[in-house]
C-alpha positions in Angstrom: 2.3 14.6 -9.9 6.1 15.7 -9.2 8.6 12.9 -10.6 9.6 11.6 -6.9 6.3 11.0 -6.2 5.2 8.9 -9.4 9.0 7.2 -8.8 8.1 6.3 -5.6 4.8 5.2 -6.1 6.1 3.0 -8.4 9.4 1.4 -6.6 6.3 1.0 -3.4 5.1 -1.2 -6.3 7.0 -2.9 -7.7 8.2 -4.2 -3.5 4.3 -5.3 -3.2 4.6 -6.8 -6.7 7.5 -8.7 -5.9 6.0 -9.6 -2.1 2.7 -10.7 -3.9 4.6 -13.5 -5.9 6.6 -14.8 -3.2 3.2 -15.1 -0.8 1.8 -17.3 -3.7 4.6 -19.2 -4.2 4.4 -20.1 -0.7 0.5 -20.8 -1.3 -0.9 -17.9 0.2 -4.6 -16.7 -1.3 -2.9 -13.5 -1.2 -5.0 -9.4 -2.7 -2.7 -6.5 -2.5 -4.5 -2.8 -3.0 -1.3 -2.0 -4.6 -0.8 -4.2 -6.9 -4.0 -4.9 -7.8 -4.8 -0.4 -8.4 -1.9 1.0 -9.2 -1.7 0.4 -13.0 -5.4 1.8 -12.9 -5.3 5.0 -10.8 -1.8 5.4 -13.4 -3.6 4.9 -16.0 -7.2 6.6 -15.4 -5.5 9.7 -13.0 -7.0 8.2 -9.9 -6.6 9.8 -6.4 -3.8 7.8 -4.9 -5.1 9.4 -1.0 -5.8 7.1 1.9 -9.3 8.0 2.0 -10.0 7.8 -1.9 -9.4 3.9 -0.9 -10.3 3.5 2.2 -13.8 1.6 1.1 -12.3 -1.1 -0.9 -9.8 -1.9 1.3 -12.3 -2.1 3.9 -14.4 -4.5 2.0 -11.2 -6.3 1.5 -10.1 -6.1 5.1 -13.3 -7.2 6.5 -13.2 -10.1 4.2 -9.3 -11.7 5.0 -8.8 -14.2 7.0 -5.7 -12.5 7.9 -3.4 -8.7 6.7 0.1 -8.8 5.7 1.5 -5.4 5.8 4.7 -5.2 3.5 7.8 -3.5 5.8 8.9 -1.3 2.7 10.4 2.4 2.3 7.7 4.1 4.4 5.3 1.8 5.4 6.2 3.4 9.3 4.6 6.7 8.3 1.9 5.8 5.8 -1.5 6.8 7.1 -2.8 4.4 4.3 -1.3 1.6 6.3 -2.2 3.1 9.7 -6.1 2.8 8.7 -5.9 -0.4 7.2 -4.0 -1.8 10.5 -6.7 -0.4 12.4 -9.3 -1.6 10.3 -8.4 -4.8 10.5 -7.9 -4.3 14.7 -11.5 -3.3 14.7 -12.1 -6.3 12.4 -10.4 -8.6 14.6 -8.1 -10.1 12.2 -4.5 -10.2 13.4 -2.1 -8.5 11.2 1.6 -9.9 10.4 4.7 -8.0 9.0 6.2 -8.8 5.6 9.9 -7.9 5.4 11.3 -9.0 1.9 14.6 -8.4 3.1 14.7 -11.3 5.8 12.1 -13.4 3.4 9.8 -14.1 6.7 6.6 -13.3 8.1 6.9 -12.1 11.2 4.5 -12.5 13.8 1.5 -10.4 14.5 1.5 -6.5 15.1 0.3 -5.6 19.3 
């Protein structure tokens, strides 16, 4: 993996880790695929493309009450985020957006 991509993934992981912390402090039940699998993928050289993680994400989304998307760098062009939002909508789950800079969760995505 090129060094720049590795740094970008690590930055996204740290932002997701912080979001999990804040949401947990707000007494939310939280699952984050990035927080859960970043170290596993790095240590064991698992694939990092969206397709590889689709089944894992689908099962967690179908089990969730709602989906909160972290608006970090690249969220709006992420194939993985698009897939997760699509899966959530197909499952009838509300999708919310979280921006750590404003420290709030916004209204559902339409």
